[in-house]
Jmol script that loads the backbone (N, CA, C; Angstrom):
load data "model"
ATOM      1  N   MET A   1      -9.966  20.255  19.213  1.00  0.00           N
ATOM      2  CA  MET A   1      -9.325  19.946  18.546  1.00  0.00           C
ATOM      3  C   MET A   1     -10.056  18.790  17.368  1.00  0.00           C
ATOM      4  N   ARG A   2      -9.559  18.313  16.214  1.00  0.00           N
ATOM      5  CA  ARG A   2     -10.239  17.630  15.312  1.00  0.00           C
ATOM      6  C   ARG A   2      -9.749  16.159  15.929  1.00  0.00           C
ATOM      7  N   ARG A   3     -10.723  15.276  15.361  1.00  0.00           N
ATOM      8  CA  ARG A   3     -10.414  13.955  15.758  1.00  0.00           C
ATOM      9  C   ARG A   3     -10.560  12.917  14.591  1.00  0.00           C
ATOM     10  N   PHE A   4      -9.964  11.818  14.471  1.00  0.00           N
ATOM     11  CA  PHE A   4     -10.080  10.978  13.326  1.00  0.00           C
ATOM     12  C   PHE A   4     -10.412   9.742  14.042  1.00  0.00           C
ATOM     13  N   ALA A   5     -10.637   8.764  13.234  1.00  0.00           N
ATOM     14  CA  ALA A   5     -10.854   7.000  13.409  1.00  0.00           C
ATOM     15  C   ALA A   5     -10.078   6.363  12.750  1.00  0.00           C
ATOM     16  N   LEU A   6      -9.627   5.190  13.219  1.00  0.00           N
ATOM     17  CA  LEU A   6      -8.705   4.299  12.405  1.00  0.00           C
ATOM     18  C   LEU A   6     -10.072   3.120  12.481  1.00  0.00           C
ATOM     19  N   LEU A   7     -10.225   2.717  11.141  1.00  0.00           N
ATOM     20  CA  LEU A   7     -11.096   1.508  10.408  1.00  0.00           C
ATOM     21  C   LEU A   7     -10.337   0.620   9.922  1.00  0.00           C
ATOM     22  N   LEU A   8     -10.095  -0.761  10.574  1.00  0.00           N
ATOM     23  CA  LEU A   8      -9.556  -1.795  10.535  1.00  0.00           C
ATOM     24  C   LEU A   8      -9.946  -2.715   9.534  1.00  0.00           C
ATOM     25  N   ASP A   9      -9.833  -3.658   8.859  1.00  0.00           N
ATOM     26  CA  ASP A   9     -10.119  -4.937   8.499  1.00  0.00           C
ATOM     27  C   ASP A   9      -8.996  -6.114   9.320  1.00  0.00           C
ATOM     28  N   GLY A  10      -9.771  -6.592  10.249  1.00  0.00           N
ATOM     29  CA  GLY A  10      -8.722  -7.467  11.088  1.00  0.00           C
ATOM     30  C   GLY A  10      -8.300  -8.519  10.162  1.00  0.00           C
ATOM     31  N   GLY A  11      -8.916  -8.934   9.488  1.00  0.00           N
ATOM     32  CA  GLY A  11      -8.376 -10.089   8.776  1.00  0.00           C
ATOM     33  C   GLY A  11      -7.033  -9.687   7.936  1.00  0.00           C
ATOM     34  N   PHE A  12      -7.272  -8.418   7.162  1.00  0.00           N
ATOM     35  CA  PHE A  12      -6.056  -8.000   6.149  1.00  0.00           C
ATOM     36  C   PHE A  12      -4.960  -7.691   7.087  1.00  0.00           C
ATOM     37  N   VAL A  13      -5.441  -6.996   7.951  1.00  0.00           N
ATOM     38  CA  VAL A  13      -4.020  -6.458   9.057  1.00  0.00           C
ATOM     39  C   VAL A  13      -3.628  -7.535   9.743  1.00  0.00           C
ATOM     40  N   ALA A  14      -4.138  -8.477  10.068  1.00  0.00           N
ATOM     41  CA  ALA A  14      -3.818  -9.565  10.741  1.00  0.00           C
ATOM     42  C   ALA A  14      -2.785 -10.404   9.854  1.00  0.00           C
ATOM     43  N   LYS A  15      -3.031 -10.446   8.418  1.00  0.00           N
ATOM     44  CA  LYS A  15      -2.322 -11.462   7.297  1.00  0.00           C
ATOM     45  C   LYS A  15      -1.034 -10.480   7.231  1.00  0.00           C
ATOM     46  N   ARG A  16      -1.406  -9.214   7.033  1.00  0.00           N
ATOM     47  CA  ARG A  16      -0.106  -8.387   6.542  1.00  0.00           C
ATOM     48  C   ARG A  16       1.064  -8.579   7.687  1.00  0.00           C
ATOM     49  N   LEU A  17       0.292  -7.924   8.603  1.00  0.00           N
ATOM     50  CA  LEU A  17       1.411  -8.004  10.196  1.00  0.00           C
ATOM     51  C   LEU A  17       1.712  -9.446  10.216  1.00  0.00           C
ATOM     52  N   GLU A  18       1.416 -10.639   9.768  1.00  0.00           N
ATOM     53  CA  GLU A  18       2.094 -11.722   9.820  1.00  0.00           C
ATOM     54  C   GLU A  18       3.137 -11.903   8.859  1.00  0.00           C
ATOM     55  N   GLN A  19       2.920 -11.439   7.740  1.00  0.00           N
ATOM     56  CA  GLN A  19       3.863 -11.419   6.494  1.00  0.00           C
ATOM     57  C   GLN A  19       5.223 -10.417   7.480  1.00  0.00           C
ATOM     58  N   ARG A  20       4.995  -9.488   7.843  1.00  0.00           N
ATOM     59  CA  ARG A  20       5.807  -8.878   8.307  1.00  0.00           C
ATOM     60  C   ARG A  20       6.960  -9.160   9.475  1.00  0.00           C
ATOM     61  N   LEU A  21       6.023  -9.815  10.482  1.00  0.00           N
ATOM     62  CA  LEU A  21       6.654 -10.562  11.503  1.00  0.00           C
ATOM     63  C   LEU A  21       7.468 -11.711  10.924  1.00  0.00           C
ATOM     64  N   SER A  22       6.545 -12.319  10.429  1.00  0.00           N
ATOM     65  CA  SER A  22       6.895 -13.948  10.345  1.00  0.00           C
ATOM     66  C   SER A  22       6.486 -14.548  11.620  1.00  0.00           C
ATOM     67  N   ARG A  23       5.096 -14.080  11.933  1.00  0.00           N
ATOM     68  CA  ARG A  23       4.741 -14.724  12.992  1.00  0.00           C
ATOM     69  C   ARG A  23       3.143 -14.428  13.224  1.00  0.00           C
ATOM     70  N   ALA A  24       2.286 -15.243  13.912  1.00  0.00           N
ATOM     71  CA  ALA A  24       0.972 -14.783  14.042  1.00  0.00           C
ATOM     72  C   ALA A  24       1.274 -13.110  14.658  1.00  0.00           C
ATOM     73  N   ALA A  25       0.366 -12.202  14.443  1.00  0.00           N
ATOM     74  CA  ALA A  25      -0.006 -10.921  14.780  1.00  0.00           C
ATOM     75  C   ALA A  25      -0.648 -11.529  16.488  1.00  0.00           C
ATOM     76  N   THR A  26      -0.056 -10.456  17.163  1.00  0.00           N
ATOM     77  CA  THR A  26      -0.769 -10.167  18.572  1.00  0.00           C
ATOM     78  C   THR A  26      -1.609  -9.171  18.717  1.00  0.00           C
ATOM     79  N   ALA A  27      -2.796  -8.864  19.852  1.00  0.00           N
ATOM     80  CA  ALA A  27      -3.610  -7.856  20.051  1.00  0.00           C
ATOM     81  C   ALA A  27      -2.380  -6.561  19.836  1.00  0.00           C
ATOM     82  N   ALA A  28      -1.192  -6.615  20.623  1.00  0.00           N
ATOM     83  CA  ALA A  28      -0.326  -5.663  21.005  1.00  0.00           C
ATOM     84  C   ALA A  28       0.303  -5.273  19.943  1.00  0.00           C
ATOM     85  N   ASP A  29       0.566  -6.092  18.981  1.00  0.00           N
ATOM     86  CA  ASP A  29       1.036  -5.883  17.370  1.00  0.00           C
ATOM     87  C   ASP A  29       0.110  -4.755  16.679  1.00  0.00           C
ATOM     88  N   ILE A  30      -1.193  -5.319  16.406  1.00  0.00           N
ATOM     89  CA  ILE A  30      -1.985  -4.695  16.086  1.00  0.00           C
ATOM     90  C   ILE A  30      -2.442  -2.541  16.969  1.00  0.00           C
ATOM     91  N   ASP A  31      -2.236  -3.165  18.184  1.00  0.00           N
ATOM     92  CA  ASP A  31      -2.308  -1.956  18.701  1.00  0.00           C
ATOM     93  C   ASP A  31      -0.940  -1.022  18.276  1.00  0.00           C
ATOM     94  N   SER A  32       0.133  -1.880  17.970  1.00  0.00           N
ATOM     95  CA  SER A  32       1.187  -0.882  17.767  1.00  0.00           C
ATOM     96  C   SER A  32       1.367  -0.254  16.560  1.00  0.00           C
ATOM     97  N   GLU A  33       0.764  -1.248  15.577  1.00  0.00           N
ATOM     98  CA  GLU A  33       0.627  -0.570  14.334  1.00  0.00           C
ATOM     99  C   GLU A  33      -0.416   0.582  14.306  1.00  0.00           C
ATOM    100  N   CYS A  34      -1.449   0.512  15.209  1.00  0.00           N
ATOM    101  CA  CYS A  34      -2.487   1.849  15.026  1.00  0.00           C
ATOM    102  C   CYS A  34      -1.688   2.986  15.414  1.00  0.00           C
ATOM    103  N   ALA A  35      -0.875   3.048  16.878  1.00  0.00           N
ATOM    104  CA  ALA A  35       0.014   3.802  17.466  1.00  0.00           C
ATOM    105  C   ALA A  35       1.152   4.202  15.997  1.00  0.00           C
ATOM    106  N   ARG A  36       1.126   3.550  15.361  1.00  0.00           N
ATOM    107  CA  ARG A  36       2.318   3.969  14.232  1.00  0.00           C
ATOM    108  C   ARG A  36       1.325   4.752  13.515  1.00  0.00           C
ATOM    109  N   ILE A  37       0.270   4.368  13.031  1.00  0.00           N
ATOM    110  CA  ILE A  37      -0.527   5.355  11.834  1.00  0.00           C
ATOM    111  C   ILE A  37      -0.588   6.561  12.660  1.00  0.00           C
ATOM    112  N   ALA A  38      -1.256   6.772  13.551  1.00  0.00           N
ATOM    113  CA  ALA A  38      -2.123   7.938  14.030  1.00  0.00           C
ATOM    114  C   ALA A  38      -0.665   8.821  14.302  1.00  0.00           C
ATOM    115  N   GLN A  39       0.855   8.280  14.224  1.00  0.00           N
ATOM    116  CA  GLN A  39       2.068   9.104  14.346  1.00  0.00           C
ATOM    117  C   GLN A  39       2.136  10.190  13.048  1.00  0.00           C
ATOM    118  N   HIS A  40       1.166   9.547  11.885  1.00  0.00           N
ATOM    119  CA  HIS A  40       1.492   9.971  10.632  1.00  0.00           C
ATOM    120  C   HIS A  40       1.311  11.692  10.697  1.00  0.00           C
ATOM    121  N   PRO A  41       2.294  12.131   9.676  1.00  0.00           N
ATOM    122  CA  PRO A  41       1.929  13.792   9.674  1.00  0.00           C
ATOM    123  C   PRO A  41       0.862  14.537   9.496  1.00  0.00           C
ATOM    124  N   ALA A  42       0.252  13.442   8.655  1.00  0.00           N
ATOM    125  CA  ALA A  42      -1.118  14.334   8.576  1.00  0.00           C
ATOM    126  C   ALA A  42      -2.172  14.156   9.056  1.00  0.00           C
ATOM    127  N   LEU A  43      -1.701  13.749  10.706  1.00  0.00           N
ATOM    128  CA  LEU A  43      -2.755  13.413  11.759  1.00  0.00           C
ATOM    129  C   LEU A  43      -2.167  14.459  13.056  1.00  0.00           C
ATOM    130  N   THR A  44      -1.151  15.011  12.720  1.00  0.00           N
ATOM    131  CA  THR A  44      -0.808  15.950  13.666  1.00  0.00           C
ATOM    132  C   THR A  44      -2.004  17.204  14.156  1.00  0.00           C
ATOM    133  N   GLY A  45      -2.088  17.017  15.163  1.00  0.00           N
ATOM    134  CA  GLY A  45      -2.981  18.190  15.828  1.00  0.00           C
ATOM    135  C   GLY A  45      -4.494  17.392  15.848  1.00  0.00           C
ATOM    136  N   HIS A  46      -4.380  16.082  15.844  1.00  0.00           N
ATOM    137  CA  HIS A  46      -5.747  15.502  15.677  1.00  0.00           C
ATOM    138  C   HIS A  46      -5.977  14.392  17.367  1.00  0.00           C
ATOM    139  N   GLU A  47      -6.933  14.091  17.366  1.00  0.00           N
ATOM    140  CA  GLU A  47      -6.571  12.876  18.376  1.00  0.00           C
ATOM    141  C   GLU A  47      -7.657  11.766  18.137  1.00  0.00           C
ATOM    142  N   LEU A  48      -7.264  10.567  18.434  1.00  0.00           N
ATOM    143  CA  LEU A  48      -8.182   9.567  17.847  1.00  0.00           C
ATOM    144  C   LEU A  48      -9.477   9.593  18.863  1.00  0.00           C
ATOM    145  N   LEU A  49     -10.501   9.476  18.090  1.00  0.00           N
ATOM    146  CA  LEU A  49     -11.962   9.546  18.268  1.00  0.00           C
ATOM    147  C   LEU A  49     -12.446   8.416  19.629  1.00  0.00           C
ATOM    148  N   ARG A  50     -11.652   7.183  19.300  1.00  0.00           N
ATOM    149  CA  ARG A  50     -11.940   6.240  20.507  1.00  0.00           C
ATOM    150  C   ARG A  50     -11.062   5.225  20.304  1.00  0.00           C
ATOM    151  N   ARG A  51     -10.590   4.427  21.465  1.00  0.00           N
ATOM    152  CA  ARG A  51      -9.400   3.289  21.697  1.00  0.00           C
ATOM    153  C   ARG A  51     -10.016   2.251  22.026  1.00  0.00           C
TER     154      ARG A  51
END
end "model"
wireframe off; spacefill off
backbone 0.3
color backbone group
């Protein structure tokens, strides 16, 4: 099985989620965003390298 990694700029992600959520992003919010990205059709058949 092929693997993929998500590399995030924490400051950018937190800022964008704060704009979307109208509140400070929590670790759970960031984890949910990573899960949403992992569901993208281009990643079908791939597994996350690390969590």
